[in-house]
N, C-alpha and C positions, 0 to 999 in steps of 0.2 A: 476539634478546627471546627469550623463554621462550614457549611456545606458552599462551595464551590460557584460560582455566580448561571454557568454557562451547563456546567453539567451536572449541576446537582449531587454530586459527590462529594464525601469527607474521607478523611484519614482510616476508619472505621472497617475499611473493606480490607485492610490486609493483603492486597495484591502486589509485589512486585512486577508480575506479566501482565501484559495488554494485545491481545488482538484487536483489529482495527478492521471493520468492513467502515463502504463508504457510505453504504445502504443503514437505517432503522433496522427494516423489514430483516435483514439477512443475521441480525444477533440472535434473537434467539436460537434458530436454526442452527448456531455453531454455541452458542452456548448449549446445547443440547449434547453435546459432543464431549463434553467435561462432569465431572460428576458434581454432583447434587447440584444439577445450576438453579439457580431462583434470581426472579428480576427485582432488580435495585432500586432506578431514576428514567426518567426518562424527560428531556426539557428540547425543545426545537429539535436541530436535528444530531441531539445526543441521548440515542439507549443504552441504558445498560445495564446488563446481567453478568454474574458469579460465577462460577464454578472451582470446583480442583482439578489437578492432575498430581499426583503422586504426594498427594495431601497436601502440596501449596495452592494457595488462593490463585486464581486470574481471572481477571478482567476480560469481558467482552464490551468494547464499548464503539458506536459506530460514531464517524468524524467529518460525517455529511462531504457535499462535491466541495473540491479548491483547495486551496493554501489557505486561504485567514482560517476556516472553519476547522480545518484541520490542525494546525497552527493552537489555534484553544485550547483544543480535545487533547494534544498534548501537552500543552506546558500547566493547565490545571489537572491533568494526569498526573503530572511529574511531581504537582505538590500535595497531592495525598499519600505518594509514598512510588508508584510506577516509577520501573528505569530499565524496562524491555520493554521492546513497542514492536510488535508483527503488522503490516497492514497485509488485508489479503482480499485484492479488489480486483478490475476488470481493465483490459487495456485494445486499442486499435494495433494489430500485426504492423509493422515498415516494413523490417527485411524483406528477402523473399524465403529467406528459411523458415517463419516465424508463419506455420497457420492458424489458421481460428480452431481452438481447443486447444492450444497448447499450453503449457503452464514457462511463463515471463519471470524469470527469478532476476530483479535486480540489483547489482553491483554497485552501480550511481547511476544517477540522471541528469540529466541538460536543466540547466536550469532555468528556463523560456519563464517563469512563472513569473510572481512578482513579492510575495509574503519572505521568503526566502532576503531576497537587498533589503530587507528592514531588521534582519539580522546580525549580515555578514556583508561586506561586500561581494560582487560578482565571481571575483577571481578565486575564490575561495570552490573548494569540489565540493559538491555532492555527493557523499559517499556510506554506501548501509556501512554496517557492522560484520566482522568478516566471522567472527566464531555464531549472532545468531544463525547470518547466511549458509555459512557450511550446514547446519541442522538441515535446515528448506533442504537443501542439497541433495544432506544423503538421505532425509525422508523420503525426497522422488524418486529416488537412485532406487532407495529402496522399493518401493512400486509401482516400479519402472513404467510411471508417467512420462509423458513426453515432454521435453524441460528445451529451456533458452536460457545464456545468465550471460549477461552483458548490461549494456546500458541503455535508459528508456530515456524518451523526451517530455520532461514535463509541462507544463503549460493551462495559460488561463482562461483560452477559449475553444469551448466545442466548437461552436459553429465558425470560428474563425480557421481551424485544422481539413472541416471536413468542405468549405464553400466562402476558398478565401478570394474567388475572385468578387465578393461581394461587397469584400471589404475593401476602405479608402490604402488599409496598409497591408494588402492583399500580395504587392511584390514583396513587401519585403518575407510575408506569409510563405510564400514559394522558395523563395531563393534561401532559407532556410532548412525548409521542411525536405529540400533536394541536398543543401552542406548534410542535412543529420544523415539520411538515405547512404551517401559513401558513403559517411563513414560507421555504419554499420550498423546502426542504432537499433535495435530489438522492435518495439513498442512507442506505442505513444499514452502516455495517461496525465492526469492531473493531483497527483498528490504527494506522490512521492519526496521532490526535489525536498519539499518543504518539510516532511518527517521527516528529513536527515539530515537539514543544518539545524532543525529547532534541537534533535536528540543531540547533534553534534554542541551545539550554545550549553546546553544543560548538562551535557557530561554523560547524557544517557547511549543504548544501544538499539540500533532500530531495522529493521529489514523490511523487506518486500516481498510478494507473493503476487503474481497472476495472472488471471484468465486469459486469452487472448476469446476475444468476443467472434473477430473476423482482420482480413488484410487487406485496406484500402487497395495496395499494393499488386497484388494476386490477383483481382477480381480484375486489376486493368490492364495486367497482361494476360487476362483468361487461363488464369491457371486453380482448379480446384478449390475452393478455401471452404470450407464449413460451418455456418455461423453459430454459433456456441452461446448461450446465454446462460449455461448452470456453471455455479464457481463449484460443486462438489469437491473435483478434485484437490484444487487450492486451499479452502479450507479445512478439508481432512489434512493434508500435510503441515499445514499454518499453528494448526492443532496439536500434530507428534511432532513437531518441531521443536513446539515451545516443551513439550514434554521431556525429548533429547536433550534442549536445553538444561532444561532444571537438573536432569541426570545426573548431565556433565559437571553441573556446578558443586554436585554433592562430594 
């Protein structure tokens, strides 16, 4: 097949798994945890490396920021043969139990973004694949990393969350934020719902692990909250969760 327009990959890579950070700058860092990593392509927000785990090829491809670029990455990777997707990203904590530095494994996502609505009506839930999610949970438990599992909010506007008073739609943003808090939503990020829905529609599997950078609700209430910008724990857990899943499939 010809190389696909956005990711500039064809099906010659032979990988069924893709680990997907948002930031192209994290791709090489993740790939170096694989066996025999090598660069494949870089175009726009999509940078790809490949390596292997347990003799099976694994891609690392960045998906950029937000739903549209994530959907394109998943669609095109699927066309090249990928069937398993793990997003490794960052989030802002919402529930007071989620502190900066904690890991969040998203079991489902609030579809507050727009991309997934062009795939399936809003009543359909955005849910992670339980097998891949279980491998993530097993790995973080094994490594005794602090973690939480549950629902996250997936939004389209970063500054709509952090500065809602400035937005003409601020009344709606604030009201919904309070609703999500009352429902014990763990964290807020920008890609999980799209990932889950696109994978569901394609018949693929998807999971998501996030590093909590900070929790603005803890800060507002005067609670301790360390700001954490390193994603090392989430990256290690994602890579080893892929290894676990490969071994389970044999």
